Each structure stands twice: as C-alpha cells, then as structure tokens.
N, CA, C and O of each residue as an XYZ file, in Angstrom:
356
protein
N      96.920     98.172    111.171
C      96.464     97.787    109.848
C      97.075     96.429    109.505
O      98.269     96.207    109.710
N      96.252     95.531    108.985
C      96.790     94.218    108.678
C      97.682     94.277    107.432
O      97.537     95.179    106.607
N      98.594     93.325    107.300
C      99.565     93.363    106.197
C      98.923     93.382    104.811
O      99.417     94.057    103.909
N      97.831     92.649    104.639
C      97.189     92.623    103.316
C      96.604     93.989    102.968
O      96.719     94.446    101.831
N      95.987     94.628    103.932
C      95.430     95.966    103.695
C      96.549     96.966    103.402
O      96.392     97.855    102.565
N      97.669     96.813    104.092
C      98.812     97.683    103.854
C      99.331     97.499    102.429
O      99.643     98.473    101.744
N      99.420     96.244    101.988
C      99.871     95.968    100.611
C      98.918     96.577     99.589
O      99.355     97.194     98.617
N      97.618     96.402     99.809
C      96.631     96.952     98.879
C      96.710     98.474     98.822
O      96.585     99.065     97.749
N      96.913     99.100     99.958
C      97.033    100.558     99.997
C      98.284    101.003     99.245
O      98.254    101.988     98.508
N      99.372    100.283     99.432
C     100.620    100.628     98.743
C     100.462    100.449     97.240
O     100.952    101.270     96.465
N      99.786     99.389     96.821
C      99.535     99.170     95.392
C      98.747    100.340     94.816
O      99.069    100.828     93.733
N      97.729    100.792     95.521
C      96.922    101.917     95.055
C      97.774    103.178     94.902
O      97.638    103.907     93.919
N      98.648    103.430     95.872
C      99.523    104.610     95.812
C     100.469    104.506     94.617
O     100.674    105.484     93.898
N     101.042    103.329     94.406
C     101.966    103.154     93.285
C     101.259    103.290     91.951
O     101.818    103.855     91.011
N     100.039    102.782     91.851
C      99.290    102.911     90.608
C      98.977    104.377     90.311
O      99.002    104.802     89.156
N      98.684    105.141     91.355
C      98.447    106.567     91.173
C      99.730    107.274     90.719
O      99.686    108.178     89.883
N     100.857    106.858     91.271
C     102.130    107.451     90.854
C     102.417    107.138     89.387
O     102.929    107.989     88.659
N     102.093    105.933     88.955
C     102.261    105.576     87.547
C     101.400    106.475     86.669
O     101.854    106.942     85.624
N     100.167    106.718     87.083
C      99.287    107.607     86.320
C      99.902    108.999     86.189
O      99.870    109.600     85.115
N     100.462    109.507     87.288
C     101.085    110.823     87.245
C     102.284    110.829     86.303
O     102.459    111.764     85.522
N     103.100    109.795     86.376
C     104.280    109.710     85.503
C     103.850    109.643     84.042
O     104.451    110.297     83.190
N     102.818    108.860     83.745
C     102.339    108.781     82.362
C     101.863    110.148     81.875
O     102.132    110.540     80.740
N     101.161    110.862     82.737
C     100.693    112.200     82.375
C     101.881    113.131     82.114
O     101.895    113.846     81.113
N     102.867    113.127     82.997
C     104.057    113.966     82.825
C     104.800    113.582     81.543
O     105.319    114.450     80.841
N     104.852    112.291     81.241
C     105.513    111.847     80.012
C     104.758    112.300     78.771
O     105.374    112.663     77.769
N     103.428    112.284     78.828
C     102.645    112.771     77.692
C     102.967    114.239     77.412
O     103.112    114.641     76.257
N     103.077    115.028     78.467
C     103.441    116.430     78.294
C     104.839    116.556     77.686
O     105.072    117.394     76.815
N     105.756    115.724     78.148
C     107.129    115.744     77.621
C     107.145    115.400     76.125
O     107.809    116.069     75.334
N     106.403    114.344     75.748
C     106.406    113.902     74.351
C     105.811    114.951     73.412
O     106.107    114.953     72.218
N     104.994    115.820     73.934
C     104.372    116.852     73.100
C     105.305    118.037     72.841
O     105.016    118.874     71.985
N     106.396    118.113     73.555
C     107.339    119.215     73.360
C     108.106    118.995     72.060
O     108.637    117.912     71.814
N     108.155    120.018     71.247
C     108.864    119.908     69.970
C     110.366    119.753     70.190
O     111.018    118.956     69.515
N     110.902    120.503     71.119
C     112.341    120.480     71.373
C     112.579    120.593     72.873
O     112.852    121.684     73.372
N     112.479    119.471     73.606
C     112.611    119.540     75.071
C     114.011    119.968     75.507
O     115.012    119.648     74.865
N     114.045    120.693     76.605
C     115.327    121.150     77.155
C     116.092    119.961     77.740
O     115.544    118.873     77.921
N     117.364    120.198     78.028
C     118.172    119.154     78.664
C     117.598    118.776     80.028
O     117.618    117.607     80.414
N     117.089    119.764     80.750
C     116.486    119.493     82.064
C     115.236    118.623     81.906
O     115.014    117.705     82.696
N     114.424    118.909     80.889
C     113.210    118.116     80.645
C     113.580    116.683     80.277
O     112.919    115.734     80.699
N     114.640    116.533     79.488
C     115.106    115.187     79.122
C     115.581    114.428     80.357
O     115.285    113.245     80.524
N     116.317    115.119     81.215
C     116.817    114.477     82.437
C     115.654    114.034     83.326
O     115.677    112.934     83.878
N     114.642    114.884     83.466
C     113.460    114.525     84.249
C     112.749    113.317     83.645
O     112.297    112.430     84.369
N     112.654    113.289     82.323
C     112.020    112.163     81.636
C     112.749    110.855     81.974
O     112.115    109.851     82.298
N     114.074    110.877     81.895
C     114.839    109.662     82.186
C     114.742    109.274     83.664
O     114.759    108.087     83.989
N     114.642    110.248     84.551
C     114.419    109.940     85.969
C     113.057    109.271     86.170
O     112.919    108.329     86.951
N     112.058    109.779     85.448
C     110.728    109.156     85.544
C     110.755    107.726     85.025
O     110.101    106.845     85.581
N     111.505    107.501     83.968
C     111.609    106.137     83.425
C     112.261    105.200     84.445
O     111.823    104.062     84.618
N     113.289    105.675     85.107
C     113.931    104.877     86.159
C     112.949    104.586     87.285
O     112.887    103.466     87.793
N     112.185    105.601     87.669
C     111.207    105.412     88.745
C     110.131    104.401     88.338
O     109.677    103.610     89.164
N     109.727    104.429     87.067
C     108.750    103.444     86.594
C     109.267    102.023     86.764
O     108.513    101.131     87.152
N     110.524    101.811     86.483
C     111.114    100.477     86.672
C     111.070    100.071     88.141
O     110.747     98.928     88.467
N     111.398    101.014     89.028
C     111.343    100.727     90.466
C     109.919    100.377     90.895
O     109.700     99.427     91.646
N     108.964    101.153     90.409
C     107.564    100.915     90.768
C     107.105     99.554     90.264
O     106.461     98.804     90.997
N     107.430     99.235     89.029
C     107.018     97.940     88.465
C     107.577     96.775     89.271
O     106.888     95.779     89.496
N     108.814     96.900     89.700
C     109.411     95.839     90.525
C     108.686     95.713     91.860
O     108.369     94.610     92.305
N     108.430     96.853     92.490
C     107.741     96.819     93.774
C     106.322     96.271     93.620
O     105.866     95.490     94.455
N     105.628     96.676     92.562
C     104.276     96.164     92.337
C     104.278     94.648     92.133
O     103.401     93.948     92.639
N     105.250     94.154     91.405
C     105.333     92.708     91.185
C     105.500     91.971     92.510
O     104.863     90.943     92.741
N     106.358     92.500     93.373
C     106.561     91.872     94.688
C     105.292     91.931     95.534
O     104.912     90.944     96.164
N     104.644     93.086     95.546
C     103.423     93.242     96.341
C     102.309     92.327     95.836
O     101.609     91.698     96.630
N     102.150     92.257     94.534
C     101.092     91.421     93.967
C     101.375     89.943     94.186
O     100.457     89.150     94.396
N     102.644     89.581     94.136
C     103.011     88.193     94.407
C     102.672     87.850     95.858
O     102.123     86.784     96.139
N     103.001     88.754     96.769
C     102.697     88.534     98.180
C     101.190     88.457     98.398
O     100.719     87.644     99.194
N     100.436     89.293     97.700
C      98.978     89.268     97.838
C      98.390     87.973     97.289
O      97.491     87.387     97.892
N      98.900     87.532     96.147
C      98.341     86.325     95.538
C      98.650     85.078     96.366
O      97.922     84.088     96.289
N      99.722     85.119     97.155
C     100.059     83.971     97.991
C      99.442     84.076     99.386
O      99.553     83.158    100.198
N      98.792     85.206     99.647
C      98.158     85.412    100.944
C      96.898     84.561    101.055
O      96.099     84.520    100.119
N      96.708     83.877    102.191
C      95.517     83.038    102.350
C      94.227     83.849    102.369
O      93.163     83.313    102.059
N      94.299     85.138    102.727
C      93.116     85.985    102.768
C      92.870     86.682    101.447
O      91.896     87.422    101.313
N      93.721     86.464    100.483
C      93.663     87.204     99.235
C      92.310     87.080     98.563
O      91.738     85.993     98.479
N      91.807     88.210     98.087
C      90.564     88.202     97.327
C      90.884     88.559     95.884
O      92.014     88.362     95.438
N      89.932     89.069     95.164
C      90.133     89.351     93.739
C      90.631     90.776     93.507
O      90.379     91.339     92.442
N      91.333     91.375     94.473
C      91.838     92.737     94.312
C      92.709     92.844     93.065
O      92.626     93.822     92.322
N      93.529     91.850     92.845
C      94.388     91.865     91.664
C      94.217     90.565     90.907
O      94.451     89.479     91.438
N      93.810     90.695     89.669
C      93.693     89.541     88.786
C      94.811     89.640     87.760
O      94.760     90.500     86.880
N      95.828     88.771     87.853
C      96.979     88.888     86.953
C      96.604     88.698     85.483
O      97.399     89.021     84.601
N      95.409     88.181     85.210
C      94.984     87.976     83.829
C      94.193     89.151     83.276
O      93.851     89.165     82.094
N      93.898     90.137     84.115
C      93.133     91.280     83.642
C      94.069     92.321     83.050
O      95.252     92.392     83.383
N      93.504     93.119     82.169
C      94.287     94.175     81.534
C      94.465     95.327     82.510
O      93.572     95.602     83.310
N      95.610     96.004     82.455
C      95.811     97.139     83.344
C      94.886     98.286     82.952
O      94.591     98.483     81.773
N      94.442     99.024     83.932
C      93.593    100.180     83.672
C      94.247    101.413     84.235
O      95.010    101.350     85.199
N      93.940    102.527     83.627
C      94.452    103.797     84.129
C      93.316    104.478     84.852
O      92.361    104.952     84.236
N      93.428    104.520     86.149
C      92.413    105.143     86.972
C      93.068    106.223     87.795
O      94.179    106.044     88.295
N      92.401    107.322     87.937
C      92.962    108.382     88.766
C      92.559    109.735     88.234
O      91.943    109.846     87.174
N      92.906    110.745     88.967
C      92.490    112.076     88.591
C      93.291    112.643     87.420
O      93.012    113.757     86.976
N      94.265    111.918     86.918
C      95.020    112.394     85.767
C      94.491    111.813     84.459
O      94.868    112.277     83.383
N      93.633    110.815     84.537
C      93.100    110.192     83.324
C      92.271    111.191     82.550
O      91.440    111.901     83.116
N      92.498    111.238     81.277
C      91.715    112.102     80.415
C      92.197    113.545     80.368
O      91.651    114.343     79.607
N      93.179    113.893     81.141
C      93.698    115.261     81.114
C      94.866    115.352     80.140
O      96.017    115.118     80.510
N      94.567    115.687     78.924
C      95.660    115.834     77.992
C      95.397    116.985     77.068
O      96.216    117.275     76.195
C-alpha cells in the first residue's frame, strides 16, 4: 500500500474513533450523577481525543505536502460527523 493511501486509511479510522468517543461522551453527559468510574472513563476519552487530534494534524500535514495529494482533506472545510454512530442518541 502506498504511503498516501495508508495515511488516508489511518485518517478514516481516527475519524471513526472520534465519532465513537463523541457518542460515548453524549451518553456520559446525559447521566444525572455519573459514577467515579464513568468520570474516569470520560477523562480518558478526553485524553485520547487530544492524541487523535495531534495525529490527525500530522497526517493531514503530510498529505497536504504530498505531491500526489488530492482533495481528500480540505483544511478550509467544516468537519463532518460521518459514521454509524451519527444520529444515534
């Protein structure tokens, strides 16, 4: 697999993970009185989101500097939530 395709695949996986984290966070926010374990999981998810955002920035930077780069990522476009978790609330 060529490096650009690998980067695009990784971006897709990370975006799906973000969707899952957002869904899990929505469930957490709906709890009237979350347990200590639920709070700990929430903070772990927040840490993971930071890691994902950093990795996505690096991947997108590498893609945008790639000579073969196409319009897979437009840094001026708004982020979208796509995935099987969208709309499930």
